[in-house]
C-alpha positions in Angstrom: 9.7 -35.7 -14.6 9.7 -32.3 -16.7 5.9 -32.4 -17.6 5.0 -28.6 -18.8 1.8 -27.0 -18.9 1.6 -26.8 -22.8 1.7 -31.3 -22.6 -0.9 -31.1 -20.6 -3.2 -28.4 -22.1 -2.4 -30.6 -25.6 -3.7 -33.6 -23.5 -6.8 -32.1 -22.5 -7.3 -30.6 -25.7 -7.4 -33.8 -27.5 -9.5 -35.4 -24.9 -12.4 -33.0 -25.2 -12.1 -32.7 -29.1 -11.5 -36.5 -30.1 -8.7 -35.6 -32.9 -5.7 -34.4 -33.0 -5.9 -32.2 -35.7 -9.2 -30.4 -34.0 -6.9 -30.1 -30.9 -4.2 -28.5 -32.8 -6.8 -25.9 -34.7 -8.2 -25.2 -31.2 -4.7 -24.7 -29.6 -3.5 -22.4 -32.7 -0.4 -25.5 -32.7 0.2 -27.4 -35.9 -0.8 -30.8 -35.9 2.9 -32.2 -35.5 3.4 -30.0 -32.4 0.4 -31.3 -31.0 1.2 -34.8 -32.4 5.1 -34.2 -30.6 3.2 -33.0 -27.1 1.4 -35.7 -26.5 3.7 -38.0 -27.6 6.5 -36.4 -25.1 3.7 -36.6 -22.6 3.1 -40.5 -23.0 7.1 -41.3 -22.7 7.3 -39.6 -19.6 4.1 -40.7 -18.3 5.4 -44.7 -19.8 1.6 -45.2 -20.6 -0.6 -44.5 -23.7 -3.2 -42.3 -22.5 -5.5 -43.1 -25.9 -6.1 -45.4 -28.1 -5.6 -44.4 -31.8 -8.6 -45.6 -34.3 -7.9 -44.3 -38.0 -7.1 -40.8 -37.8 -9.3 -40.1 -34.5 -8.2 -40.9 -31.2 -9.6 -42.8 -28.0 -8.8 -41.8 -24.4 -8.3 -45.2 -22.7 -8.4 -45.9 -18.6 -5.0 -44.4 -18.6 -6.6 -40.9 -19.6 -9.7 -41.3 -18.3 -8.4 -41.2 -14.8 -5.5 -38.7 -15.0 -8.1 -36.0 -17.1 -9.4 -34.4 -14.0 -6.3 -34.7 -12.3 -4.8 -32.3 -15.3 -8.2 -30.3 -15.5 -7.6 -29.5 -12.0 -3.8 -28.4 -12.7 -4.7 -26.2 -15.6 -7.7 -24.7 -13.6 -5.1 -23.8 -10.6 -3.0 -22.0 -13.2 -5.8 -20.0 -14.2 -6.3 -19.2 -10.5 -2.2 -18.5 -9.8 -2.4 -15.9 -13.0 -5.6 -14.6 -11.9 -4.4 -13.4 -8.3 -0.8 -12.6 -10.0 -1.4 -9.8 -12.7 -4.5 -8.2 -11.0 -5.9 -9.3 -7.7 -9.2 -8.1 -8.1 -9.4 -8.8 -11.9 -12.8 -10.0 -13.8 -11.6 -11.6 -16.8 -11.8 -15.7 -17.7 -14.2 -17.7 -19.8 -16.6 -19.6 -17.5 -18.8 -22.6 -19.0 -22.3 -22.5 -18.2 -24.2 -25.7 -19.3 -28.2 -25.6 -18.6 -31.7 -28.2 -19.8 -34.0 -26.5 -22.3 -36.6 -24.3 -20.0 -33.9 -23.3 -18.0 -31.4 -22.4 -20.5 -34.3 -20.6 -22.3 -36.2 -18.9 -19.3 -33.9 -18.5 -16.2 -30.1 -18.3 -17.0 -29.8 -16.2 -20.1 -31.1 -13.4 -17.5 -28.8 -14.9 -14.8 -26.1 -14.2 -17.0 -26.3 -10.9 -18.0 -26.9 -9.7 -14.2 -23.6 -11.4 -13.5 -21.8 -9.9 -16.5 -23.2 -6.4 -15.3 -21.4 -6.9 -11.8 -18.1 -8.6 -13.7 -17.5 -7.2 -17.3 -14.6 -8.6 -18.3 -16.0 -12.0 -17.6 -16.6 -14.4 -20.8 -19.7 -17.1 -20.4 -20.8 -19.4 -22.9 -24.2 -21.3 -22.6 -24.5 -24.7 -24.0 -28.5 -25.3 -23.6 -29.5 -29.6 -24.2 -31.6 -31.8 -22.2 -31.0 -32.8 -18.7 -28.9 -36.2 -20.0 -26.9 -33.9 -22.4 -25.7 -31.8 -19.4 -24.5 -34.4 -17.3 -22.6 -36.3 -20.0 -20.6 -32.7 -20.6 -19.9 -32.3 -17.2 -18.4 -35.9 -16.7 -16.4 -35.1 -19.8 -15.5 -31.5 -17.8 -16.6 -30.0 -21.4 -18.7 -27.7 -19.1 -17.7 -25.4 -15.4 -21.9 -26.3 -13.8 -24.7 -27.5 -15.2 -28.6 -26.1 -15.0 -31.3 -29.0 -15.1 -35.1 -29.7 -14.4 -34.4 -33.1 -14.0 -32.5 -35.4 -11.7 -29.0 -36.5 -11.5 -27.6 -39.9 -9.9 -24.3 -40.0 -11.2 -21.9 -40.4 -8.0 -19.4 -37.7 -9.8 -21.6 -35.0 -9.9 -22.3 -32.7 -6.9 -25.9 -31.9 -7.0 -27.2 -28.5 -4.9 -30.7 -28.0 -4.9 -31.5 -24.7 -5.8 -34.7 -22.7 -7.1 -38.3 -24.7 -7.0 -40.2 -24.7 -10.2 -44.1 -26.2 -11.1 -45.1 -28.4 -13.8 -48.7 -27.2 -15.6 -51.1 -29.3 -17.9 -52.4 -27.8 -20.4 -54.4 -27.0 -23.0 -55.4 -24.6 -26.1 -58.4 -22.7 -25.8 -60.0 -24.4 -28.3 -59.7 -27.6 -27.1 -62.3 -29.3 -25.4 -60.7 -30.1 -22.2 -60.2 -26.7 -21.5 -64.2 -25.9 -21.2 -64.3 -28.4 -18.2 -63.7 -26.9 -14.7 -61.9 -30.5 -13.8 -60.6 -33.2 -15.9 -60.3 -36.7 -14.4 -57.5 -38.9 -15.3 -59.7 -41.4 -17.4 -60.0 -38.1 -19.4 -56.6 -37.4 -19.9 -55.6 -40.9 -20.5 -57.6 -40.3 -23.6 -56.2 -37.5 -24.4 -53.3 -36.9 -27.1 -50.3 -36.0 -25.3 -47.5 -33.8 -27.0 -44.4 -34.6 -24.1 -40.8 -33.3 -24.6 -38.2 -36.1 -25.5 -37.0 -39.0 -23.1 -33.9 -37.7 -21.8 -35.5 -34.2 -20.6 -35.7 -33.3 -17.1 -39.2 -32.0 -18.1 -40.0 -35.6 -19.5 -38.8 -37.6 -16.7 -40.4 -35.5 -14.0 -43.6 -35.8 -15.9 -42.9 -39.7 -16.1 -42.5 -39.7 -12.0 -45.4 -37.7 -11.4 -47.8 -37.9 -13.6 -47.5 -40.9 -16.0 -47.8 -43.4 -12.9 -51.3 -41.9 -12.1 -52.7 -42.6 -15.1 -54.2 -45.6 -16.4 -52.9 -45.3 -20.1 -51.4 -42.2 -21.7 -51.8 -42.0 -25.5 -48.3 -40.6 -26.3 -49.2 -38.8 -30.0 -46.1 -36.7 -30.4 -42.8 -36.6 -28.5 -40.8 -32.8 -29.7 -37.4 -31.9 -29.1 -38.7 -27.7 -28.7 -40.5 -26.2 -25.3 -41.8 -23.7 -27.7 -43.0 -26.0 -30.6 -44.8 -28.0 -28.0 -46.3 -24.7 -26.6 -46.9 -23.8 -30.1 -48.5 -27.2 -31.3 -50.8 -27.1 -28.6 -52.6 -23.3 -28.9 -53.7 -24.8 -32.2 -56.1 -26.6 -30.4 -54.4 -30.3 -30.8 -53.4 -31.8 -28.0 -52.5 -31.5 -24.2 -49.5 -30.9 -23.0 -46.9 -31.2 -19.4 -44.7 -28.1 -19.3 -42.6 -26.1 -16.7 -45.0 -23.1 -15.5 -41.8 -20.3 -16.7 -42.7 -21.6 -20.5 -45.8 -20.8 -21.0 -47.1 -18.3 -18.3 -47.1 -15.7 -21.0 -49.8 -18.0 -23.3 -52.1 -18.9 -19.9 -52.0 -15.0 -18.7 -52.8 -14.0 -22.7 -55.6 -17.3 -23.0 -53.8 -18.6 -25.7 -53.2 -21.5 -23.6 -55.6 -22.8 -20.5 -54.3 -24.9 -17.2 -56.6 -27.9 -16.4 -57.4 -28.7 -13.0 -57.3 -32.9 -12.7 -57.0 -34.6 -9.7 -53.1 -34.7 -9.1 -51.4 -33.0 -6.6 -49.0 -30.0 -7.4 -46.6 -30.7 -9.9 -43.3 -29.3 -8.1 -40.3 -30.2 -8.9 -36.7 -28.5 -7.8 -34.1 -26.8 -10.2 -30.9 -28.8 -9.7 -27.0 -26.7 -9.7 -24.2 -29.5 -10.8 -20.6 -29.2 -10.3 -18.3 -31.8 -11.1 -16.6 -33.4 -7.9 -13.4 -33.3 -9.0 -14.1 -30.0 -10.5 -11.5 -27.1 -9.3 -13.8 -24.4 -7.8 -11.6 -20.8 -9.3 -12.8 -17.7 -8.3 -14.8 -17.2 -11.5 -16.8 -20.1 -11.0 -17.7 -19.5 -6.8 -18.3 -16.0 -7.4 -21.0 -17.3 -10.2 -22.1 -20.2 -7.7 -22.6 -17.3 -5.0 -25.0 -15.1 -7.8 -27.0 -18.3 -7.8 -27.9 -18.8 -4.3 -28.7 -15.0 -3.6 -31.3 -15.4 -6.8 
């Protein structure tokens, strides 16, 4: 068998990009050269790796089975090059993904601190809800994920990280903000502005808060914490978000934390890594930095 690294790079690029044309642009190859490399690889393996749907390709069961191994081989080749050319090299690319709260308030700080120690390293950050981050990890589009919700996929290793707390809050002019204690019945009658389904914050809210309320008056679902914070600051509705995202507004008096009969709404931030992802030095160094943070 005479598979080449270039053929594996083509296979991975097509799998991740979803088309031969997009893969050729990413690899700086002509479209015909990309198609030929894939055809040669499939001929050597004696199986098709993609189903053709018009001009697009969809990875099939054979391709999905081989993709983690191809990624592992390419990662190990990159690691060999790094060690061969510079024992203490700091170059390379690490692809991070974070759910909205972490991606907005915590991970950029961690990235900046890490880059000061590793100035040659390149970092990218994909911010989306927890469901999106898990999906990207499963496709090997990300190296490390950070979420605030739950992950039960057996392909993903879940590493408990930092503790966080959810806060139920209202604008300073809201009627409930004037009360020393807010009952569960009053919470049930209030207009709630919440994160969208699929977000880690919403998942934890549903688990810790929704189950304690007799009903829920859901007035609005928004995909961004800043939009929710700004809306609640006007005095309309109440919400529940990470303390990280509202602590400045709470300290400034624009928002008021509501005291309720609910117990402390604590959760853990999680680090996610695909179990079949090769952990090169760059990835391991970043994980080590997270453990120290």
